C-alpha positions as CSV (number, residue, x, y, z in Angstrom):
1,M,29.5,9.7,44.2
2,R,26.8,11.8,42.9
3,Y,28.1,11.6,39.0
4,I,27.8,7.1,39.8
5,K,24.4,8.1,41.2
6,L,23.6,10.4,38.3
7,L,24.8,7.8,35.8
8,F,22.2,5.1,37.8
9,L,19.4,7.3,37.4
10,L,20.1,7.7,33.4
11,I,20.4,4.3,32.7
12,I,17.2,3.5,34.5
13,V,14.9,5.8,33.2
14,L,15.9,5.2,28.8
15,S,15.5,1.7,29.9
16,T,11.9,2.4,31.0
17,S,11.1,4.9,29.0
18,C,7.3,4.8,26.8
19,V,5.5,5.4,23.6
20,S,3.5,8.3,24.5
21,L,-0.1,7.9,24.6
22,K,-1.3,10.6,22.4
23,K,0.6,9.2,19.6
24,S,-0.7,6.0,20.3
25,I,-4.8,6.4,20.5
26,Y,-6.7,5.8,17.1
27,L,-8.4,8.5,15.7
28,Q,-8.5,11.1,17.7
29,G,-10.4,14.7,17.7
30,D,-11.6,17.6,19.1
31,I,-12.5,17.1,23.3
32,A,-13.9,20.4,23.2
33,K,-16.3,19.0,20.6
34,E,-16.7,15.8,21.7
35,L,-18.1,17.0,25.1
36,K,-20.5,19.1,23.4
37,E,-21.1,16.5,20.8
38,V,-22.2,13.0,22.7
39,E,-22.7,11.5,19.7
40,A,-21.5,12.2,16.1
41,V,-22.8,10.4,13.2
42,Y,-20.1,9.6,10.6
43,E,-20.8,9.1,6.7
44,T,-17.7,7.7,5.5
45,N,-17.2,7.9,1.6
46,K,-16.7,4.7,0.3
47,S,-17.5,3.1,-3.5
48,A,-17.8,-0.9,-4.1
49,Y,-15.4,-2.7,-5.6
50,L,-16.0,-3.4,-9.2
51,V,-14.4,-6.5,-11.3
52,K,-11.1,-5.5,-13.3
53,P,-9.2,-8.1,-15.7
54,N,-7.0,-10.8,-14.2
55,D,-10.0,-11.2,-11.1
56,N,-10.8,-14.4,-10.5
57,L,-14.5,-15.4,-10.1
58,Y,-16.6,-18.3,-8.8
59,I,-20.3,-18.6,-10.3
60,K,-22.0,-21.2,-9.0
61,V,-25.8,-22.4,-10.9
62,N,-28.4,-23.5,-9.2
63,S,-31.4,-25.3,-10.3
64,L,-33.8,-28.5,-10.4
65,D,-32.6,-29.5,-13.4
66,E,-29.0,-30.8,-11.4
67,R,-27.9,-31.9,-14.9
68,T,-28.5,-29.5,-17.0
69,S,-26.2,-26.5,-14.2
70,S,-24.1,-29.4,-14.2
71,F,-22.7,-28.7,-17.6
72,L,-23.0,-24.5,-16.9
73,N,-20.5,-25.0,-13.5
74,N,-17.0,-24.8,-13.2
75,D,-16.5,-28.0,-10.4
76,T,-14.2,-29.7,-9.7
77,G,-15.5,-32.5,-8.0
78,S,-15.8,-31.6,-4.5
79,G,-19.0,-31.2,-4.2
80,G,-19.7,-27.1,-5.0
81,R,-16.4,-26.5,-2.1
82,I,-14.2,-24.6,-2.2
83,E,-10.6,-26.2,-0.7
84,G,-7.7,-23.7,-0.5
85,P,-6.4,-21.8,-3.0
86,M,-5.3,-24.4,-5.5
87,A,-9.2,-25.5,-5.5
88,A,-10.3,-21.7,-5.8
89,S,-8.3,-21.4,-8.9
90,L,-9.4,-24.6,-10.2
91,S,-13.9,-23.6,-9.6
92,G,-13.1,-19.6,-10.9
93,Y,-13.0,-17.6,-14.1
94,R,-10.2,-15.6,-14.7
95,V,-11.5,-12.3,-15.9
96,E,-8.9,-11.2,-19.5
97,Q,-7.5,-8.4,-20.6
98,D,-10.4,-7.4,-22.4
99,G,-12.5,-7.5,-18.7
100,S,-14.5,-10.7,-20.1
101,I,-14.9,-14.6,-18.6
102,Y,-15.9,-17.6,-20.9
103,F,-18.6,-19.2,-19.3
104,P,-19.7,-23.2,-20.7
105,F,-21.6,-23.2,-23.7
106,V,-22.5,-18.6,-23.2
107,G,-19.4,-17.4,-24.9
108,K,-18.2,-14.4,-23.2
109,V,-19.6,-12.4,-21.6
110,Y,-18.5,-8.5,-20.7
111,V,-17.8,-8.8,-16.2
112,A,-15.1,-5.5,-15.7
113,N,-16.3,-2.6,-13.6
114,L,-19.1,-3.9,-12.6
115,T,-19.4,-4.5,-8.6
116,I,-20.0,-8.0,-7.6
117,E,-23.6,-8.7,-7.5
118,Q,-24.1,-6.7,-10.6
119,V,-21.7,-9.8,-12.2
120,R,-24.8,-12.3,-10.8
121,Q,-27.8,-10.0,-12.5
122,K,-26.0,-9.9,-15.5
123,M,-25.3,-13.7,-15.4
124,Q,-28.5,-14.0,-13.9
125,L,-29.9,-13.5,-17.6
126,V,-27.7,-15.5,-19.2
127,V,-28.7,-18.8,-17.6
128,S,-32.0,-17.5,-17.7
129,K,-31.8,-18.1,-21.6
130,Y,-30.8,-21.9,-21.0
131,L,-32.5,-22.4,-18.0
132,E,-36.2,-20.9,-17.0
133,E,-35.8,-21.1,-12.6
134,S,-32.6,-21.4,-11.2
135,S,-29.9,-19.0,-9.4
136,I,-26.8,-17.8,-9.6
137,M,-24.3,-17.0,-6.7
138,V,-21.2,-15.2,-7.2
139,K,-18.1,-14.6,-5.0
140,L,-14.6,-12.9,-5.3
141,L,-12.3,-15.8,-5.0
142,N,-9.2,-13.1,-4.7
143,D,-10.3,-11.6,-1.8
144,N,-7.3,-11.3,0.8
145,I,-4.9,-8.5,1.4
146,T,-1.2,-7.8,2.7
147,V,-0.7,-5.4,6.4
148,I,2.9,-5.4,6.6
149,G,5.2,-3.3,8.4
150,E,5.5,-2.4,12.3
151,V,2.4,-5.1,13.1
152,R,2.4,-7.9,15.7
153,T,1.6,-10.9,12.6
154,P,1.8,-9.4,9.6
155,G,0.7,-11.6,6.6
156,R,-1.6,-12.0,3.6
157,F,-5.2,-12.5,5.2
158,L,-8.7,-13.8,2.6
159,L,-11.4,-10.8,3.5
160,Y,-14.9,-13.2,5.0
161,D,-16.4,-9.7,4.5
162,E,-17.1,-7.6,2.7
163,E,-16.8,-4.3,4.1
164,I,-13.8,-3.8,6.2
165,N,-12.3,-0.6,6.9
166,I,-8.3,-0.2,7.8
167,L,-8.4,-0.8,11.1
168,E,-10.2,-4.1,11.4
169,A,-6.8,-4.8,9.0
170,I,-4.9,-4.4,10.5
171,S,-6.3,-6.0,13.3
172,L,-5.8,-9.5,11.4
173,A,-2.6,-8.8,11.7
174,G,-2.4,-8.3,15.6
175,D,-3.0,-4.3,15.6
176,M,0.4,-2.1,15.1
177,N,3.4,-2.6,17.4
178,D,5.1,0.1,19.4
179,F,6.8,1.1,16.7
180,A,4.4,1.8,14.3
181,N,4.2,5.1,13.2
182,R,0.2,5.5,13.4
183,K,0.1,8.5,11.9
184,R,1.8,7.6,8.2
185,V,0.3,4.1,7.8
186,R,0.4,3.3,3.3
187,L,-2.3,2.1,1.4
188,L,-0.8,0.7,-1.8
189,R,-4.0,0.3,-4.6
190,K,-3.4,-1.1,-7.9
191,D,-6.3,0.7,-11.1
192,G,-5.6,-1.6,-13.8
193,D,-2.9,-0.3,-15.1
194,I,-1.4,2.4,-12.4
195,Q,-0.6,1.6,-8.8
196,Q,-1.9,3.5,-6.2
197,M,0.0,4.5,-2.9
198,Y,-2.4,7.0,-0.2
199,V,-0.6,8.4,3.6
200,L,-3.3,7.6,6.0
201,N,-3.6,9.0,9.8
202,T,-4.7,6.7,11.9
203,L,-5.1,9.4,14.6
204,D,-7.2,11.4,13.1
205,D,-11.2,11.2,14.0
206,Q,-11.4,12.6,9.3
207,L,-10.6,9.2,8.8
208,L,-13.6,7.8,8.8
209,Y,-15.0,10.4,6.2
210,S,-11.8,8.9,4.1
211,P,-12.8,7.0,0.6
212,Y,-9.9,4.5,1.8
213,F,-11.5,4.3,5.3
214,Y,-12.6,1.0,3.6
215,V,-10.0,-1.4,1.6
216,K,-10.7,-3.4,-1.6
217,P,-8.9,-6.8,-2.4
218,G,-5.4,-6.4,-3.2
219,D,-4.6,-3.7,-1.6
220,I,-1.6,-3.5,-0.3
221,I,-1.2,-2.2,4.1
222,Y,2.0,-1.1,5.0
223,V,2.8,0.7,8.6
224,E,5.8,2.4,8.6
225,P,8.2,2.7,11.9
226,R,8.9,5.7,14.0
227,R,11.7,7.8,12.8
228,L,13.8,6.8,16.2
229,K,12.0,4.1,18.1
230,S,11.9,4.0,21.6
231,V,11.6,1.5,24.4
232,S,8.8,0.6,26.1
233,L,8.5,-2.0,29.4
234,S,6.3,-3.8,27.3
235,T,8.4,-5.3,24.1
236,V,11.9,-6.2,26.5
237,P,11.6,-9.7,27.9
238,I,11.2,-9.5,31.9
239,G,14.1,-11.8,32.1
240,L,16.4,-9.9,30.3
241,A,15.2,-6.7,31.7
242,L,16.0,-8.5,35.1
243,T,19.2,-9.4,34.1
244,F,20.2,-5.2,33.3
245,L,18.9,-3.8,36.1
246,N,21.4,-6.6,38.0
247,T,24.2,-5.6,36.7
248,A,23.5,-1.9,36.7
249,L,23.0,-2.5,41.1
250,L,25.9,-4.9,41.4
251,L,28.5,-1.9,39.1
252,Y,26.5,0.9,41.1
253,T,27.7,-1.3,44.5
254,F,30.7,-2.1,43.1
255,Y,32.0,1.7,42.4
256,T,30.2,2.7,45.9
257,T,32.3,0.5,47.4
258,S,34.9,1.7,46.0
259,F,34.6,4.8,47.1
260,N,34.3,4.4,50.4
261,Q,37.4,2.9,50.6
262,E,38.8,5.2,48.7
């Protein structure tokens, strides 16, 4: 009888084990230090995105002389609107391997290793030779990231903001699930022909100082699983949990009755 009770309690404990709260809190720091310093100022080491080969740039020329500006624009007949990946690809200027784009009536313009703002300024100087009163708009069309692994909704996501950090990127995928290893989040980033990988610890508040805290277009974020996956009540369907408990109670009642009859 004693062994049956112990077995029953063991089953209940195993079925309701939870993930440690300490392993789920992002950006943990020194608690004693935090009590002394109510406000902490973080200076994140971040760098601007530099245009590289195979990037797709959307360049729009605005001018009072619509007839001339129309020759310089690579419009798709949709009134300048970008509707869907196919229209974006047709509207954009692909950066060649030598770092240049071919602009209508202008020829090659080298844009590699420049920020988006620097590209805009350079295109403004180029277009000003043909149009005196004009303005240039430049946007990166391939500004997306991929989030996979132990997240709730993995996938590829478009970046609507020029500055998005690793935590915001993970939130686009519905946040990490209970099986995620928050100490090992891999950031895959391609720099030219070199593929780089960094392992980030989202539980450490020192991540705010990291040069990889802010993601860049084309980044792949892979959230590793825990080596030993523990079961949490939040991941078990209520119906399945009730069925399991009912079965356990029936077995307990059956063995208790049999033992008393003997």
